[in-house]
Residue frames as a rotation matrix with the C-alpha (Angstrom) as fourth column:
UNK 1
0.941 0.098 -0.323 -3.30
-0.174 -0.678 -0.714 155.51
-0.289 0.729 -0.621 -102.90
UNK 2
0.306 -0.861 0.405 -0.33
0.891 0.409 0.195 155.06
-0.334 0.302 0.893 -105.22
UNK 3
0.796 -0.156 -0.585 1.86
-0.205 -0.978 -0.019 158.12
-0.569 0.135 -0.811 -105.68
UNK 4
0.467 -0.705 0.534 4.25
0.883 0.336 -0.328 158.18
0.052 0.624 0.779 -108.63
UNK 5
0.821 -0.145 -0.552 6.75
0.191 -0.842 0.505 160.77
-0.538 -0.520 -0.663 -107.48
UNK 6
0.685 -0.612 0.395 9.19
0.356 -0.192 -0.915 162.62
0.636 0.767 0.086 -109.70
UNK 7
0.719 -0.471 -0.511 12.50
0.551 -0.062 0.832 163.06
-0.424 -0.880 0.215 -107.91
UNK 8
0.783 -0.404 -0.472 14.35
-0.512 -0.851 -0.121 165.20
-0.353 0.337 -0.873 -110.43
UNK 9
0.665 -0.529 -0.528 17.66
-0.461 0.266 -0.847 164.49
0.588 0.806 -0.067 -112.14
UNK 10
0.287 -0.579 -0.763 19.59
0.471 0.779 -0.414 163.32
0.834 -0.241 0.496 -109.09
UNK 11
-0.787 -0.606 0.115 20.72
0.230 -0.463 -0.856 166.07
0.572 -0.647 0.504 -106.74
UNK 12
-0.388 0.632 -0.671 18.64
0.916 0.183 -0.357 166.61
-0.103 -0.753 -0.650 -103.61
UNK 13
-0.741 0.034 -0.670 18.39
0.076 -0.988 -0.135 170.33
-0.667 -0.151 0.730 -104.42
UNK 14
-0.853 0.389 -0.348 16.12
-0.458 -0.235 0.857 169.50
0.252 0.891 0.379 -107.34
UNK 15
-0.659 0.687 -0.307 13.44
0.741 0.662 -0.109 167.79
0.128 -0.300 -0.945 -105.23
UNK 16
-0.347 0.632 0.693 10.14
-0.134 -0.765 0.630 169.64
0.928 0.126 0.350 -105.07
UNK 17
-0.745 0.159 0.648 8.45
-0.667 -0.176 -0.724 170.40
-0.001 -0.971 0.238 -101.76
UNK 18
0.341 0.932 -0.122 5.46
-0.939 0.345 0.008 168.38
0.049 0.112 0.992 -102.99
UNK 19
0.270 -0.333 -0.903 7.71
-0.243 0.884 -0.399 165.34
0.932 0.328 0.158 -103.56
UNK 20
-0.770 -0.634 0.072 9.24
-0.191 0.120 -0.974 165.62
0.609 -0.764 -0.214 -100.08
UNK 21
-0.479 0.661 0.578 5.87
-0.855 -0.204 -0.476 165.98
-0.196 -0.722 0.663 -98.35
UNK 22
0.492 0.691 -0.529 4.34
-0.804 0.594 0.029 163.10
0.334 0.411 0.848 -100.32
UNK 23
-0.031 -0.609 -0.793 7.21
-0.091 0.791 -0.604 160.75
0.995 0.053 -0.080 -99.54
UNK 24
-0.866 -0.378 0.326 7.31
-0.315 -0.093 -0.944 161.67
0.387 -0.921 -0.039 -95.86
UNK 25
-0.287 0.852 0.439 3.56
-0.907 -0.094 -0.411 161.05
-0.309 -0.516 0.799 -95.46
UNK 26
0.260 0.367 -0.893 3.54
-0.721 0.689 0.073 157.72
0.642 0.625 0.444 -97.33
UNK 27
0.781 0.091 0.618 3.51
-0.526 0.628 0.573 154.36
-0.336 -0.773 0.538 -95.55
UNK 28
0.376 -0.658 0.653 5.91
0.563 0.722 0.402 152.72
-0.735 0.216 0.642 -98.03
UNK 29
0.576 -0.285 -0.767 8.46
-0.633 -0.748 -0.198 154.34
-0.517 0.599 -0.611 -100.33
UNK 30
0.568 -0.309 0.763 9.72
0.487 0.873 -0.008 152.25
-0.663 0.376 0.647 -103.26
UNK 31
0.900 -0.319 -0.296 12.71
-0.434 -0.614 -0.659 153.16
0.029 0.722 -0.692 -105.38
UNK 32
0.440 -0.844 -0.307 16.34
0.317 0.466 -0.826 152.47
0.840 0.266 0.472 -106.16
UNK 33
0.283 -0.424 -0.860 18.83
0.958 0.074 0.278 152.72
-0.054 -0.903 0.427 -103.34
UNK 34
-0.760 -0.622 0.188 20.15
0.644 -0.761 0.082 155.97
0.092 0.183 0.979 -104.80
UNK 35
-0.298 0.741 0.601 16.66
0.092 -0.605 0.791 157.45
0.950 0.291 0.112 -105.07
UNK 36
0.598 0.564 -0.570 15.75
0.562 0.212 0.799 156.51
0.571 -0.798 -0.190 -101.49
UNK 37
-0.179 -0.789 -0.587 18.91
0.984 -0.160 -0.084 158.20
-0.027 -0.593 0.805 -100.19
UNK 38
-0.608 -0.032 0.793 17.54
0.325 -0.922 0.212 161.58
0.724 0.387 0.571 -101.30
UNK 39
0.242 0.853 0.463 14.91
-0.284 -0.394 0.874 161.53
0.928 -0.343 0.146 -98.56
UNK 40
-0.803 -0.398 0.444 14.97
-0.514 0.086 -0.853 161.51
0.301 -0.913 -0.273 -94.78
UNK 41
0.317 0.938 -0.138 12.66
-0.779 0.340 0.527 158.57
0.542 -0.059 0.838 -94.17
UNK 42
0.203 -0.175 0.963 12.57
-0.816 0.513 0.265 155.74
-0.541 -0.840 -0.038 -91.66
UNK 43
-0.752 -0.635 -0.178 14.27
-0.635 0.624 0.456 152.51
-0.179 0.456 -0.872 -92.70
UNK 44
-0.643 0.522 0.560 11.12
0.247 0.834 -0.494 150.42
-0.725 -0.179 -0.665 -92.20
UNK 45
0.402 0.822 -0.404 9.30
-0.145 -0.379 -0.914 152.48
-0.904 0.426 -0.033 -94.83
UNK 46
-0.135 -0.577 -0.805 11.92
-0.895 -0.277 0.349 151.87
-0.425 0.768 -0.479 -97.53
UNK 47
0.601 0.240 0.762 11.42
0.124 0.915 -0.385 149.28
-0.790 0.326 0.520 -100.28
UNK 48
-0.252 -0.809 -0.532 14.44
-0.561 -0.325 0.761 148.93
-0.788 0.490 -0.372 -102.57
UNK 49
0.828 0.558 -0.063 13.56
-0.326 0.387 -0.862 148.02
-0.457 0.734 0.503 -106.14
UNK 50
-0.239 -0.900 0.364 15.85
-0.069 0.390 0.918 145.77
-0.969 0.194 -0.155 -108.17
UNK 51
-0.891 -0.187 -0.413 15.90
-0.408 -0.065 0.911 144.64
-0.197 0.980 -0.018 -111.80
UNK 52
-0.708 0.706 0.001 12.63
0.669 0.671 0.320 142.73
0.225 0.228 -0.947 -111.32
UNK 53
-0.983 0.184 -0.007 10.89
-0.173 -0.939 -0.297 146.09
-0.061 -0.291 0.955 -111.19
UNK 54
-0.408 0.894 -0.185 7.49
-0.639 -0.135 0.757 145.14
0.652 0.427 0.627 -112.63
UNK 55
0.029 0.405 -0.914 6.94
0.330 0.859 0.391 142.00
0.944 -0.313 -0.109 -110.54
UNK 56
-0.714 -0.371 -0.594 8.18
0.673 -0.127 -0.729 143.72
0.195 -0.920 0.340 -107.40
UNK 57
-0.912 0.401 0.087 5.82
-0.408 -0.906 -0.110 146.66
0.035 -0.136 0.990 -107.86
UNK 58
-0.163 0.884 -0.438 2.89
-0.412 0.342 0.844 144.36
0.896 0.319 0.308 -108.63
UNK 59
-0.084 0.076 -0.994 3.48
0.667 0.745 0.001 142.37
0.740 -0.663 -0.113 -105.46
UNK 60
-0.911 -0.321 -0.260 4.08
0.408 -0.602 -0.686 145.49
0.064 -0.731 0.679 -103.38
UNK 61
-0.708 0.696 0.120 0.81
-0.648 -0.708 0.280 147.11
0.280 0.120 0.952 -104.46
UNK 62
-0.024 0.735 -0.678 -1.20
-0.225 0.657 0.720 143.88
0.974 0.169 0.149 -104.22
UNK 63
-0.101 -0.108 -0.989 0.02
0.760 0.634 -0.147 143.11
0.642 -0.766 0.018 -100.70
UNK 64
-0.731 -0.192 -0.655 -0.44
0.608 -0.619 -0.497 146.64
-0.310 -0.761 0.569 -99.36
UNK 65
-0.351 0.677 0.647 -3.84
0.700 -0.269 0.661 147.75
0.622 0.685 -0.380 -100.66
UNK 66
0.661 0.662 -0.353 -4.65
0.713 -0.408 0.569 149.61
0.233 -0.628 -0.742 -97.47
UNK 67
0.185 -0.702 -0.688 -1.46
0.636 -0.448 0.628 151.70
-0.749 -0.554 0.364 -97.50
UNK 68
0.939 0.001 -0.344 -0.19
-0.215 -0.780 -0.587 154.79
-0.269 0.625 -0.732 -99.26
UNK 69
0.350 -0.823 0.448 2.73
0.705 0.546 0.452 153.85
-0.616 0.158 0.772 -101.48
UNK 70
0.668 -0.261 -0.697 5.16
-0.501 -0.850 -0.162 156.32
-0.550 0.458 -0.698 -103.06
UNK 71
0.566 -0.498 0.657 7.01
0.725 0.680 -0.109 155.04
-0.392 0.538 0.746 -106.12
UNK 72
0.290 -0.549 -0.784 10.07
-0.119 -0.833 0.540 157.15
-0.950 -0.064 -0.307 -106.93
UNK 73
0.650 -0.015 0.760 10.69
0.732 0.280 -0.621 157.99
-0.203 0.960 0.193 -110.57
UNK 74
-0.378 -0.878 -0.294 13.83
0.669 -0.478 0.569 159.76
-0.640 0.018 0.768 -111.80
UNK 75
-0.972 -0.009 0.235 13.16
0.172 -0.708 0.685 163.10
0.161 0.706 0.690 -113.49
UNK 76
-0.424 0.905 0.028 9.46
-0.866 -0.396 -0.306 163.55
-0.266 -0.154 0.952 -114.23
UNK 77
-0.442 0.260 0.859 7.22
-0.054 0.948 -0.315 160.43
-0.896 -0.185 -0.405 -114.15
UNK 78
0.558 0.830 0.014 5.43
0.023 0.002 -1.000 161.51
-0.829 0.558 -0.018 -117.33
UNK 79
0.731 -0.382 -0.565 8.49
-0.659 -0.182 -0.730 161.53
0.176 0.906 -0.384 -119.60
UNK 80
0.079 -0.687 -0.722 10.52
-0.248 0.688 -0.682 158.33
0.966 0.233 -0.116 -119.87
UNK 81
-0.580 -0.205 0.788 9.47
-0.791 -0.090 -0.606 157.72
0.195 -0.975 -0.109 -116.27
UNK 82
-0.995 0.057 0.080 7.56
0.024 0.928 -0.373 155.14
-0.096 -0.369 -0.924 -114.28
UNK 83
-0.308 0.947 -0.089 4.01
-0.638 -0.276 -0.719 156.37
-0.706 -0.165 0.689 -114.89
UNK 84
0.090 0.329 -0.940 3.78
-0.960 0.281 0.007 154.52
0.267 0.901 0.341 -118.21
UNK 85
-0.730 -0.434 -0.528 5.19
-0.286 0.895 -0.341 151.35
0.621 -0.098 -0.778 -116.63
UNK 86
-0.879 0.424 0.220 2.70
-0.161 0.171 -0.972 151.45
-0.449 -0.890 -0.082 -113.77
UNK 87
0.023 0.948 -0.318 -0.24
-0.755 -0.192 -0.627 151.85
-0.655 0.255 0.711 -116.17
UNK 88
-0.057 -0.095 -0.994 0.98
-0.934 0.358 0.019 149.58
0.354 0.929 -0.109 -118.97
UNK 89
-0.678 -0.331 -0.657 1.58
-0.166 0.939 -0.301 146.57
0.716 -0.095 -0.691 -116.75
UNK 90
0.275 0.950 -0.146 -1.53
-0.019 0.157 0.987 147.00
0.961 -0.269 0.061 -114.61
UNK 91
-0.666 -0.575 -0.475 0.42
0.491 0.141 -0.860 147.74
0.562 -0.806 0.188 -111.44
UNK 92
-0.588 0.570 -0.574 -2.28
0.418 -0.394 -0.819 150.23
-0.693 -0.721 -0.007 -110.49
UNK 93
0.121 0.733 0.669 -5.37
0.992 -0.105 -0.064 151.72
0.023 0.672 -0.740 -112.09
UNK 94
-0.469 -0.326 0.821 -5.33
0.489 -0.870 -0.066 155.31
0.735 0.371 0.567 -113.26
UNK 95
0.393 0.735 0.552 -8.01
-0.110 -0.559 0.822 156.27
0.913 -0.384 -0.138 -110.73
UNK 96
0.902 -0.104 -0.418 -5.83
0.427 0.345 0.836 154.93
0.057 -0.933 0.356 -107.90
UNK 97
-0.052 -0.995 0.091 -2.77
0.996 -0.058 -0.064 156.96
0.069 0.087 0.994 -108.90
UNK 98
0.946 0.124 -0.298 -1.63
0.133 -0.991 0.008 160.47
-0.294 -0.047 -0.955 -108.16
UNK 99
0.345 -0.851 0.396 1.36
0.848 0.102 -0.519 161.84
0.402 0.515 0.757 -110.05
UNK 100
0.720 -0.262 -0.642 3.77
0.243 -0.772 0.587 164.25
-0.650 -0.579 -0.493 -108.39
UNK 101
0.911 -0.341 0.232 5.66
0.157 -0.235 -0.959 166.12
0.382 0.910 -0.161 -111.10
UNK 102
0.466 -0.835 -0.293 9.42
0.527 -0.005 0.850 166.36
-0.711 -0.550 0.438 -110.96
UNK 103
0.461 -0.415 -0.784 12.11
-0.651 -0.759 0.019 168.38
-0.603 0.501 -0.620 -112.70
UNK 104
0.941 -0.043 0.337 13.10
0.243 0.778 -0.580 166.56
-0.237 0.627 0.742 -115.88
UNK 105
-0.013 -0.999 0.048 16.67
0.572 0.032 0.820 166.18
-0.820 0.038 0.571 -117.11
UNK 106
0.021 0.112 0.994 15.41
0.962 -0.274 0.010 167.86
0.273 0.955 -0.113 -120.29
UNK 107
0.906 0.362 0.220 14.73
0.277 -0.899 0.338 171.02
0.320 -0.245 -0.915 -118.31
UNK 108
0.641 -0.731 -0.236 18.12
0.166 -0.168 0.972 170.84
-0.750 -0.662 0.014 -116.63
UNK 109
-0.164 -0.687 0.708 19.89
0.899 0.191 0.394 170.47
-0.406 0.701 0.586 -119.99
UNK 110
0.379 0.392 0.838 18.04
0.752 -0.659 -0.031 173.47
0.540 0.642 -0.544 -121.36
UNK 111
0.999 -0.001 -0.050 19.09
0.031 -0.772 0.635 175.56
-0.039 -0.636 -0.771 -118.37
UNK 112
0.337 -0.940 0.048 22.72
0.397 0.188 0.898 174.40
-0.854 -0.284 0.436 -118.55
UNK 113
-0.398 -0.498 0.771 22.98
0.879 0.033 0.475 175.15
-0.262 0.867 0.425 -122.27
UNK 114
-0.491 0.293 -0.820 20.81
-0.010 -0.944 -0.331 178.27
-0.871 -0.154 0.466 -122.08
UNK 115
-0.962 0.257 -0.092 18.40
-0.078 0.065 0.995 177.11
0.262 0.964 -0.043 -124.77
UNK 116
-0.275 0.942 0.191 14.59
-0.893 -0.177 -0.414 177.17
-0.356 -0.285 0.890 -125.06
UNK 117
-0.844 -0.153 0.514 13.53
-0.064 0.980 0.186 173.55
-0.532 0.124 -0.837 -125.18
UNK 118
0.258 0.966 -0.010 10.29
0.011 -0.013 -1.000 174.54
-0.966 0.258 -0.014 -126.88
UNK 119
0.350 -0.207 -0.914 12.41
-0.879 -0.411 -0.244 174.98
-0.325 0.888 -0.326 -130.03
UNK 120
-0.679 -0.717 -0.158 13.51
-0.734 0.657 0.170 171.32
-0.018 0.231 -0.973 -130.00
UNK 121
0.392 0.655 -0.646 11.97
-0.530 0.735 0.424 167.96
0.752 0.176 0.635 -130.80
UNK 122
-0.244 -0.423 0.873 12.19
-0.963 0.213 -0.166 165.82
-0.115 -0.881 -0.459 -127.67
UNK 123
0.491 0.294 -0.820 12.63
-0.564 0.825 -0.042 162.09
0.664 0.483 0.571 -127.99
UNK 124
0.147 -0.471 0.870 13.52
-0.849 0.392 0.355 159.12
-0.508 -0.790 -0.342 -125.81
UNK 125
0.007 -0.225 -0.974 15.24
-0.718 0.677 -0.162 155.98
0.696 0.701 -0.157 -127.04
UNK 126
-0.688 -0.232 0.688 14.94
-0.701 0.460 -0.546 154.26
-0.190 -0.857 -0.479 -123.64
UNK 127
-0.521 0.470 0.712 13.40
0.123 0.867 -0.482 150.90
-0.844 -0.163 -0.510 -124.49
UNK 128
0.640 0.760 -0.109 12.32
0.065 -0.195 -0.979 152.30
-0.765 0.620 -0.174 -127.86
UNK 129
-0.394 -0.874 0.286 14.79
0.347 0.147 0.926 151.26
-0.851 0.464 0.245 -130.51
UNK 130
0.054 0.506 0.861 12.21
0.994 0.051 -0.093 152.12
-0.091 0.861 -0.500 -133.17
UNK 131
0.862 0.282 -0.422 12.65
0.310 -0.951 -0.004 155.79
-0.402 -0.128 -0.907 -132.26
UNK 132
-0.191 -0.979 -0.076 16.14
0.350 -0.140 0.926 155.72
-0.917 0.150 0.369 -133.74
UNK 133
-0.394 0.102 0.913 14.57
0.919 0.025 0.394 156.05
0.018 0.994 -0.104 -137.19
UNK 134
0.731 0.678 0.085 12.56
0.665 -0.734 0.137 159.07
0.155 -0.044 -0.987 -136.03
UNK 135
0.531 -0.631 -0.566 15.74
0.161 -0.580 0.798 160.60
-0.832 -0.515 -0.206 -134.63
UNK 136
-0.441 -0.731 0.522 17.58
0.628 0.164 0.761 159.90
-0.641 0.663 0.386 -137.88
UNK 137
0.008 0.535 0.845 14.88
0.958 -0.246 0.146 161.57
0.286 0.809 -0.514 -139.97
UNK 138
0.886 0.316 -0.339 14.79
0.427 -0.841 0.333 164.63
-0.180 -0.439 -0.880 -137.75
UNK 139
0.169 -0.916 -0.365 18.55
0.153 -0.342 0.927 165.09
-0.974 -0.212 0.082 -138.00
UNK 140
-0.486 -0.313 0.816 18.52
0.809 0.191 0.555 164.57
-0.330 0.930 0.160 -141.77
UNK 141
0.316 0.705 0.635 15.91
0.830 -0.530 0.175 167.34
0.460 0.471 -0.753 -141.97
UNK 142
-0.578 -0.698 0.423 18.18
0.376 -0.687 -0.622 169.64
0.725 -0.200 0.659 -139.93
UNK 143
0.548 0.793 0.267 15.72
-0.016 -0.309 0.951 169.76
0.837 -0.525 -0.156 -137.05
UNK 144
-0.398 -0.614 0.682 16.86
-0.724 -0.245 -0.644 170.56
0.562 -0.751 -0.347 -133.52
UNK 145
0.448 0.526 -0.723 16.64
-0.054 0.823 0.566 167.53
0.893 -0.214 0.397 -131.23
UNK 146
-0.314 -0.452 0.835 17.04
-0.941 0.028 -0.338 166.74
0.129 -0.892 -0.434 -127.54
UNK 147
0.481 0.525 -0.702 17.06
-0.477 0.829 0.292 163.01
0.735 0.194 0.649 -126.93
UNK 148
0.311 -0.323 0.894 17.68
-0.822 0.380 0.423 160.41
-0.477 -0.866 -0.148 -124.26
UNK 149
-0.190 -0.439 -0.878 19.94
-0.841 0.534 -0.084 157.72
0.506 0.723 -0.471 -125.72
UNK 150
0.914 0.403 -0.038 19.47
-0.347 0.829 0.439 154.03
0.209 -0.388 0.898 -125.05
UNK 151
0.459 -0.886 0.068 23.08
0.660 0.391 0.641 153.07
-0.595 -0.249 0.764 -125.65
UNK 152
0.602 -0.106 -0.791 24.91
-0.266 -0.961 -0.074 156.20
-0.753 0.255 -0.607 -126.73
UNK 153
-0.489 -0.866 -0.104 27.68
-0.433 0.137 0.891 154.50
-0.758 0.481 -0.442 -128.68
UNK 154
-0.602 0.326 0.729 25.26
0.632 0.753 0.185 152.25
-0.489 0.572 -0.659 -130.55
UNK 155
0.504 0.845 -0.180 22.86
0.584 -0.487 -0.649 155.13
-0.636 0.222 -0.739 -131.21
UNK 156
0.313 -0.491 -0.813 25.64
-0.513 -0.808 0.291 157.30
-0.799 0.326 -0.505 -132.62
UNK 157
-0.741 -0.593 0.313 26.96
-0.118 0.575 0.810 154.43
-0.661 0.563 -0.496 -134.74
UNK 158
-0.106 0.808 0.580 23.43
0.817 0.403 -0.413 153.95
-0.567 0.430 -0.703 -136.12
UNK 159
0.687 0.372 -0.624 23.29
0.067 -0.888 -0.455 157.61
-0.724 0.271 -0.635 -137.15
UNK 160
-0.129 -0.838 -0.531 26.66
-0.677 -0.317 0.664 157.48
-0.725 0.445 -0.526 -138.89
UNK 161
-0.759 -0.167 0.629 25.90
0.189 0.868 0.458 154.15
-0.623 0.467 -0.628 -140.59
UNK 162
0.029 0.878 0.478 22.69
0.918 0.166 -0.361 155.65
-0.396 0.449 -0.801 -141.96
UNK 163
0.183 -0.016 0.983 24.10
0.870 -0.463 -0.169 158.75
0.458 0.886 -0.071 -143.58
UNK 164
0.993 0.107 -0.041 24.72
0.114 -0.862 0.494 161.34
0.018 -0.495 -0.869 -140.86
UNK 165
0.442 -0.882 0.160 28.14
-0.189 -0.266 -0.945 162.96
0.877 0.388 -0.285 -141.19
UNK 166
0.338 -0.419 -0.843 30.68
0.839 0.540 0.068 161.67
0.426 -0.730 0.534 -138.65
UNK 167
-0.713 -0.676 0.188 31.73
0.562 -0.710 -0.424 165.31
0.420 -0.196 0.886 -138.28
UNK 168
0.107 0.835 0.540 28.31
0.061 -0.547 0.835 166.48
0.992 -0.056 -0.109 -137.13
UNK 169
-0.757 -0.441 0.482 28.37
-0.364 -0.328 -0.872 167.99
0.543 -0.835 0.088 -133.65
UNK 170
0.301 0.805 -0.512 26.57
0.315 0.422 0.850 166.55
0.900 -0.417 -0.126 -130.64
UNK 171
-0.348 -0.327 0.878 26.39
-0.733 -0.489 -0.473 167.80
0.585 -0.808 -0.069 -127.06
UNK 172
0.059 0.298 -0.953 26.36
0.347 0.889 0.300 165.01
0.936 -0.349 -0.051 -124.48
UNK 173
-0.114 0.007 0.994 25.27
-0.811 -0.578 -0.089 165.95
0.574 -0.816 0.071 -120.97
UNK 174
-0.023 -0.032 -0.999 26.14
0.174 0.984 -0.036 163.17
0.984 -0.175 -0.017 -118.54
UNK 175
-0.247 -0.054 -0.968 25.31
0.914 0.319 -0.251 162.63
0.322 -0.946 -0.030 -114.84
UNK 176
-0.215 0.222 0.951 23.50
0.098 -0.964 0.247 165.94
0.972 0.146 0.186 -114.60
UNK 177
0.539 0.357 0.763 23.51
-0.546 -0.542 0.639 167.55
0.641 -0.761 -0.097 -111.13
UNK 178
0.914 -0.310 -0.263 25.87
0.406 0.707 0.579 164.89
0.006 -0.636 0.772 -109.76
UNK 179
0.549 -0.778 -0.307 29.45
-0.204 -0.480 0.853 165.63
-0.811 -0.405 -0.422 -108.70
UNK 180
-0.452 -0.751 0.482 30.76
0.272 0.398 0.876 163.81
-0.850 0.527 0.024 -111.78
UNK 181
0.688 0.725 0.001 28.59
0.299 -0.283 -0.911 165.80
-0.661 0.627 -0.412 -114.19
UNK 182
-0.547 -0.818 -0.180 30.20
0.187 -0.328 0.926 166.54
-0.816 0.473 0.332 -117.52
UNK 183
0.695 0.694 -0.187 29.12
0.015 -0.274 -0.962 168.25
-0.719 0.666 -0.201 -120.72
UNK 184
-0.409 -0.853 0.324 30.94
0.292 0.214 0.932 167.29
-0.865 0.476 0.161 -123.90
UNK 185
0.677 0.513 -0.527 30.56
-0.318 -0.441 -0.839 169.13
-0.663 0.736 -0.136 -127.20
UNK 186
-0.447 -0.884 0.135 32.21
-0.359 0.316 0.879 167.03
-0.819 0.345 -0.458 -129.90
UNK 187
-0.280 0.284 -0.917 31.79
-0.945 0.089 0.316 165.31
0.172 0.955 0.243 -133.24
UNK 188
0.718 0.688 0.103 29.86
-0.696 0.712 0.093 162.08
-0.009 -0.138 0.990 -133.58
UNK 189
0.556 -0.545 -0.627 32.94
-0.099 0.706 -0.701 160.13
0.825 0.452 0.339 -134.68
UNK 190
-0.500 -0.810 0.306 34.73
-0.375 -0.116 -0.920 160.98
0.780 -0.575 -0.246 -131.43
UNK 191
0.048 0.626 0.778 31.81
-0.997 -0.011 0.070 160.06
0.052 -0.780 0.624 -129.18
UNK 192
0.757 0.290 -0.586 32.04
-0.377 0.926 -0.029 156.42
0.534 0.243 0.810 -130.28
UNK 193
-0.004 -0.872 -0.489 35.47
0.240 0.474 -0.847 156.07
0.971 -0.120 0.207 -128.64
UNK 194
-0.621 -0.168 0.765 34.33
-0.601 -0.525 -0.603 157.54
0.503 -0.834 0.225 -125.29
UNK 195
-0.615 0.422 -0.666 32.66
0.615 0.785 -0.071 155.84
0.493 -0.453 -0.743 -122.35
UNK 196
-0.568 0.531 0.629 29.45
-0.582 -0.799 0.149 157.18
0.582 -0.282 0.763 -120.86
UNK 197
-0.889 0.388 0.242 27.06
-0.009 0.514 -0.858 156.18
-0.458 -0.765 -0.453 -118.11
UNK 198
-0.456 0.824 0.337 23.38
0.886 0.386 0.255 155.44
0.080 0.415 -0.906 -118.72
UNK 199
0.322 0.614 -0.721 22.49
0.725 -0.649 -0.229 158.91
-0.609 -0.449 -0.654 -117.40
UNK 200
-0.793 -0.609 -0.020 22.90
0.419 -0.568 0.708 161.00
-0.442 0.553 0.706 -120.55
UNK 201
0.544 0.832 -0.109 20.90
0.416 -0.380 -0.826 163.59
-0.729 0.404 -0.553 -122.45
UNK 202
-0.502 -0.756 0.421 22.02
0.714 -0.088 0.695 164.60
-0.488 0.649 0.584 -125.94
UNK 203
0.462 0.572 -0.678 21.43
0.054 -0.781 -0.622 167.73
-0.885 0.251 -0.391 -128.01
UNK 204
-0.514 -0.575 0.637 21.87
0.715 0.124 0.688 168.05
-0.475 0.809 0.348 -131.78
UNK 205
0.235 0.553 -0.800 21.18
-0.034 -0.817 -0.575 171.07
-0.971 0.163 -0.174 -133.94
C-alpha cells in the first residue's frame, strides 16, 4: 500500500496522530530530509527524496511492491501536494493509494490572520504559471484571494505590470510555524525589493 501522508506546514506540533501512526507502521518512509526529521523512525526505513522526485518515487514503488510505503507531503496532499504528482505520473494507481490528510498552510494562515478562508478564492501558482491570469482577474474584480506564489517577486511584478496598483496591500506569510516565521503586511511595490523563501502564502483583499 502507498500512503500519501500530509505532514502539515512544518512544525512537529501540526502533525496529526493518523500521520504519526501511518509513518511508524510503514516499511519505507520517503520524503525530504526536513520532512523525515519530524518523525521518530529508524534510519533504515528512511528514503530521502532529491530533485529527481518523480523517477525516484517510480523506482521506489516498483522495487518495493510488497511493502507499505509512506510518501510525505508538506501541508495537505490534496492541495498543491504530492497526491496529484503520484497519480499524474503513474507512480501508483488510485486503488493502491491511501491519503492521510494534513493541516494545510492555508488553514494556518487563516488562523494566524483570524479570517474565514471560506470567504476567499484559493489558488496555487506552484508549477502553474497560467494561474497568474486567474489571480490577476480575481484581484481586478476586488475578490478576496489566498494564494501560494511560485516566485513571489515575479508574481508581484506580473500583477503590477498588468494594471494592479503598486500601492495595493498584500499580506505575505513566510515560513509558517518555523522559528523564522514572519508575516509582512505591505504594498506590492515594496515586496519586490524584499527577499523571501519558497515557503510563502499570500493574502489579498
